[in-house]
N, C-alpha and C positions, 0 to 999 in steps of 0.2 A: 442380145442385151436385153429386148424385149422379154424374154423369157425370165431372165435373172431380175429384171424390174417386177413384173408380176409375181415371182416367188417372194421377193422381198416385201411386196405391197401385202400379200396374203400373210405373210409371217408377222407384219406388223399389225394387221387387222385382229389376227388372232390373238397376239399380246395384248392389245387394247381391251379386246373383249375378256380375256381371262383376268385382266386387272379391274374390270367392273364387276366382277363376280361378288356375290354378297354371301357372308357366312356369319353367323352368329353363335355364341357359346350358351350352353346351359347355364341357368342360374346354380351357384353353388350352395352347399347346405349352409356355409358360413355366413354367407349373404342373406340366406332366408332366416337365419337365427338372429342376425343383427336386425333386420326389418322386424321381426317379432319383440326384440325388445325396444326399438324405437316406438312400435305401435302402442307397447304396454306403457311406456313413459308418458306417451301423448295422450293416451284415452284417458288418463286419470290425473292430467297435470292442473295445476294450478286450482284445486277443488278445495272448498272450505272443510275443515275436519269435522267429524261429528263430534259436538260436545255436550249433548243432552238428549234423551229420549225424542225419538221424531213424533211428532204430531201430523194428522193427515195433511195439513197445511205446509209444513216443513218439508214432508216427503213430496208433496206436489211442485213446491217451489224447486226443489233439487232437480227435479225429473224435467221441469221446464228449462233449467239453466244446462244441465249437464247430460241429459240424455242424448245420445249420439245421432238418433234418427233427427230429433230437433236442430241439433247443431248443422246437420245436412240440408237442412231446409233454409238455414239462415245464409249458408253459404250459397245455396242455389240462388237464393234472393239477392244477396250481393254481386253474383254473376249476371243475374238478369238487369240489374242497374248497371253494371258496366256494358253490357250489351247496349242498351238505351242510349247510354253515352256515344258509344261506337256509332251508333246508327245516325247520330245527329251529323256526324262528319261525312255522311254520303249527300248531304244538302250543299256541301261546300264546291266550288268551281273545281274542275280537273288541272292541276298544275304538275306539269313535268320540267324537270331540268336534266341537262345532259352537258358533259364536257369531256374532253378526250382529245385523241391524237389521231390523225388519218395520213396514211402513206401507202406508196405502192412502189413496185419494183423498177418501172420504167416511167417515161413522160406520159401524160394524158393529152394525146394531140389528135387534131381533127383534121378532116379535108372535106372538101364539098364538091358536089358533081351536079353539071347540069341537066336538069331533066329533059330538056328539048335537044340536045346535041350529045348528051352522054359523055362529054368531056369535063376534064377535072378542071374546076374553075377556081379553086382557091388551094394554095400549097399546104399541106400539113403543118398546123401551127398549134399551140397549146396558150391555155388561158388560167392553167390551175399549177400552182408548185406541186411538187413530188411528195413533199411533206408539209402537213397542215396541222394547226391547232384549231379545234371548233368548238363552240358552247352555243348552248340555246336555253331559253327559259319561255316555255309556253304555258298560256292559261285559256282553258276552255270552259264556258259555262252555257248549260242548256236549260232553257228555262222548263221544259217538259220533264226533263231528268230531275230537276229540282222538285217540281210537284210530286213527281211519283215518289221520291226520296223523302219528302215531307209525310206523305201518307204511310210510307213504310217505317218511318220513326215513331208514329203514331201507334201503329200496330204493335212495335216492339216496346213501346211504353205499356199499352195493354197487358202483353205478354208477361211482363214485370209484375204487374197487378194481379195475374193469375198466378204467378208464383208467390205472391202473399197471401191470396186466398188459401192456396194449398198449405202453404205453411200454418195459417189458421186451423186447418183441418187436422193436421198433424198434432198441432198442440191440444186441441179438444179431444183428438184420440188418447194422447198421453195421460192428459187428465183424468179421463175416463178409467184408463187401464190402471193407473195408480189408485184410484179410488177403491175398485175392484179388489186389487192385489193387497191393499191396505187392510181393509176389513176381514180379509180372509187371514192375513198375517195376525191381525188382533185376536181372532177366534184361535189361532193356533199358539199364541202367545197364553192364553187364558187357559187353554186346556192341555196342552203338551205334558206340563208337569202333573196334570192329575193322571192322564193316560200312562206315563211312565210309571207313576206310584201303583196303580192298580195293576199293570203289568207284572210289576216286581210281586205283587200279593199273589197273584195269580199262578206265578212260577214257583213261588214257595208252597202255595196249596199244592200244586202237581207234584212237587219234590215229597211232601208228607205224604200225600195218597200212594206214592208209588214205594214209599218206604213201608206202609201198611200193607200193600198188597204183596211185597217182598216177605214180609213176617207172616203172610197168609193169615190176618186179623179181619173177621168180617167176611161178607159175601163177595167173591171174586168179580161178578157179574157186576154187581152195583158199585164196587171200586172202579170198574172199567168204565161203565157210564160216567161216574163221577169224573174221572180223567177226561173222557171224551168232552164233557161239557165245560171243563177247563180250558181244554184245546181249542175247542169253537169259541169261547170266549177270547183265548188269546189272538185267534185269527181275526177276530172283530175289531179289536184293539189296533192290531198290526195295520188293518185297512183304514182305520180312522187316523192312524199316525202318519201314514202315507200322504192320504189327502191333505194334511196340515203342514205336513214338513217342508212342502215345495213353496209355499206361500211367501215367506220370507225371502226364498232365492230370488223370485219372479219380483218380488218389490225392489230387492236390491239391484236387480238388473235394469229396471225401470229407472231407478235413480242414479244409475252409473256408480255404483260403489265397486271399489276393487275387490277382487275375490279374497276371501278370507277375513274381509273386515266384520268385525261384530255389529249387530244392528239390532237396537233396542227401541222399542216402542212406547210412546207415552200412552198407557192405559186410560181409555175412556171410564167414564163413570159405569156402574153397574146398572143403572135404570133403564137403559135402552130407550132413549126418546125417539119416538116416531116422527119422522119429518112429513110435513104437511104441504100440499100443492096448493098455492093459493093464487094461482093464476087461472083464469077461464080458460076452456080450449080455443075459443075464438081469438082472444089476444095471443095465444101460443101459436096458431096457424097463421095469423098476419105476421108475426115475428119471424117465424121459420120460412116462410114465402121472401122475406126481405133479408134474411140474416144468414142463412146457409151458404156455406162457402163453395159447394157445388154449383147453387144456382147463381151466385155472384160470378163465378168464373164462366158461366154460360153467358152472363149478360156481356161480359167482357169479349167472348167468343163472339156473341152476336155483332158488336163493334167492328170487331176484326173482319168479320165477312162482310159487313157494309162498306168497310175501307177498301176491302178487294174490289166491290163494284165501282167505287171511284177510281181506282187505278185504272180498272179495264176500260172506263169511259176517258180518262186521260190519254190513253195511249192511242185513242182515236185522233187527237188533236195533232196538228203539225208542231213541230219544235223550233223554238227560235234560239239559235246558238251564236253566242258572242266569243270571239278569240282575241287575244292579244299576245303578242310576245316579242321577247328581244334575243337577237343573233349576233355571232361573232365567228368570223373567220379570218385566219391569218394568212391567208392566200393573198401573195404581192400583186398579183394581177389586178384584184379588184380595186375600183376607186373608193368604196365605202366599205372597210373591214367589218363594222359592227353597224346594225340598223335594228330598226324595230317595225313590226309590221301587226296589223289588226284587221277585223273584219267581223260581217254580222252574214249569216245566212238562214235559211229555212230548211229544216229537214222533215221529210214526212216518210214514213215507212208505209207504203201503200198496202203491204200486205197485212197490217194491222188494222187497216179499214175493212179488208175483207175477213178478217177473223174477229173483229170487234165485237159484233152483234152477239157471236157464239160466246165469247168471253163474258159478255155482260149477262147472258143467259145463265152461264155456270155460276157466276157470283152471286147472282139473285137467288139461285136454286140452293146455294150455300147459305144464304141469309134464311131461307125457309125451313133448311133443316135445322139451322140453329135453335129457331122458335119452335119447331117440333120438338127438338132435344129438349129444350128448357121446360116446356110443358109437360112431357112426359116425366122428367126429373122433378118436377113440382109435385106430381101426383104422387111419385115414391116417396119424397120427403114428407107429404101429410100422411101417407100410410105408416110410415116409420114412427111420425109423432104419437097417432094413435095407438099403434102397436106398443111404444114406450110407456104410453099412460095406462093401456091395459095392463101391461106386466107391472108398473107401479101398483096398481090396484090388488092385483092378484098377490104380489109380494107382501103388501100389508096384510091381507088375510093368512096368508101362511104363517108370517111372523106372529100375529096374535094366536094362532091354534100352535104352533111350536112354543111359544111362552106359556100357554097355558098348560101343555103337557109336561113341559120342564118343570114349573111349578109344582104339579100334581107328583110327579117323580121325584122330586125333592122332598116332598113330605112323606112319600112312601119310602125312602131309602132312610130318612130319619127315623120312622118306626121300626124299620128292620134293625138299624144300628141297635136300638133300645132292646129289642128282643133278642139280638145276638150278645149283647152284655148281659142278659138276663138267662142267657144260655137256652134261650127258647127255639133257635134255629142254628143250623149249621153255618159254616163259614161259604161253602157253595151259594147258599140262597143269598146270604150279605153280597157276595161279590156279584151274583146275577143282578141282585136290585141296583148294585152301584154302578153296574155296567149299563143297565137300563138309562139309570139317571145321567151319566155322562153321554150317552148317545143322544138323548134329550137336550142335552145342554149344548151338545154340537150341532144339533139340528137348529137349535134357536140362534145359536151365533152365526152360522151359516145363513139362516135365513133372515138374520139381521143385516149380514153382509150383503145379501142379494136386494134387500130393501133400499139399503143406501145406494147400492148401485144402481137400481132401478130408478130412484128417485133423481140422481143424476143425470141418467140417460135421457130422461124427459127435456132437461135442459140443453144435453148435448145434440139431441134431435132436433132442437129448435135452432141450433147454430149458435147459441151465446157464448161471448168470450170470456173465460175465467179470470181476464186481466183486462184492465182498461188500456186505453190506447197509449198512455203515458204514464211512468212509473217515477218515484223520486230517485230511484238508483236501481241498478241491478244486482244488489245485494239480495242474500237468501231472505234476510229479515222483512226487507221491504217488499219482496215478491209474495213472501207468506201473509203480510199484513194485509196486501191489497186482494189475495184470494179469499182472506176471511172476510173482508169487507163487501168483496162481490158475492159470496154466499150468502152473507147476512141479508143483502138486498133481494136476492131471489126466494129466501125465505118469506120476505115481506110481501113478495107478489110484485116486487119491481123490477121490471124486464126491460122497459122501454130505453133507448138510447140516452144516455146521460147529457150530450151535448149535439146541437143541431149538425146534421152531417157526420155523425158518428154511427158506427153500426149499432 
C-alpha cells in the first residue's frame, strides 16, 4: 500500500512540475508587420501639415514639438512625476485588511497535564468551532519609517527635476542640430540646381569631344587630356552634390517628417548677415555656471546625497510605532466575537546603531563626491564655452575669406563668359571657371552655415533655453514666434533670466 501511495505521490508531483513548464512562441512575421504599420501610423500622427516653405524658426518649432527623442523625454518627465506621487504614499500608515473562512477536518481539542504529578488534569475539550468566518483590519504607523519615507519622497522629487534638466539638454541639442542642418540645407537649395546644370554641360562637352575623337579631328592626345579634364570636373561636381544632397534628409529626420514628404525651405536673403556676439565672456561664464543643465543636475544630485546622510542618521534613532485594529471571529465559544485592539511600542534595530557611523561616512563621502564632480564639470563647461567662442571667431574669419574669394571668382567667371561669347576661349576654360566659381560659392555657403552654427553653439554652451518657461499654446506658430523673440533677445545681448527664480 505504501509503495502504491509513493508511486501515486511521485506521479502527481511529476504532473504538477510538467504543468508548470513555461513555453513561448516566436513572434510571427504578420505580428511584426502589424507592429511596423502601427509604429508608422503613430510616429507621424496628429502633425500639422507643411503649408509654406520652412524658415529656421518653423523648422525648430517642428523639431521641438515632433522630434521623437524630445517626445521620449516628455514621457520620462511624466513618469518621474508619477513616481513622485507614488513615493508620497510611502508616508502613509500601513493598513492591512483580511477576511476569509477557516475550517479543519476534526475538532480542535486540548488537554492539560500536571507538571508535578504528570497526570492528566483536564479532559480533552474544545473552545473553537471547526468552521469559522474571520476578518481583520489592522493599521500600523511607525514614526521613524514616516521620517525615512519623507526624505525618500524628497529625493524622488529631486529625481523628477533631474529628468526635467535632461529634457532641457535634449531640447537645446535638438535646436542646435536643426540650426546646423537647416543652413546646410539652404546651401544645398541654392547650389544643387547650379550643380546639376553644370554637370549637364560637362556631360555634353564630353560627348562632343568623344565625337570629334572618333572622327580623328585634331590631336588625339590633346582630345584625351580635354576629356580627362571634363571627367575630373564631373568627379568634383559629384562630390559636391553628395555633400549637399543629405542635408535635407537630415533636416527632415530632425523635424520628424514622414519619408517622401517634399520639403521646401524659405530662402534667406543673399546678403549673408554676420551675427555679432554682444555679450561679454564674464557674463557668459556666470550664466553658464548657473544655467547649464548638467550643472543643475549635479546640484540636485548633491541634495540627494545630503538626503542620504539624513536617512542614515534617522535610522540610528528608535522607532515609535502606533497600532490599532478591528477583528471579527464567528467562533461561537467566544464571548466577544468582534473586538478592537491598539498599542504603542518602541522598536530599535541595534544593528543599525552598529552600522550607523559607517553608513553616515558613506553618505558624507557621496556628498563630497558630488561636490568634486560638479567642480570638475564646471571646469569642462567653461572650457566648452571658450572653445565655442573661439570657433565662432574663427568661423567669422573663414566666412569673410570665403566671401571675398566667391566675389572674386564671380567676377572672373563673368569675364570668361564675355570672352567665350567673343570666341576668345574654349568651352573647357569656361566650364573650369564656372566650376571654380561654384566651388567658391559652395565654400562660402558652407562657411556661412558653420558661422551660424558656431554662433548658436555659444549660447548652447551657456545652457540658455531657446523657449520661455510658458507659451501661449503648443501650436507651431506660437512656438516659432517664441523662438524668434528669444533669438532677438540674444542678438541684443540680453541673456539674463526674465523673471525672478527663472533660469
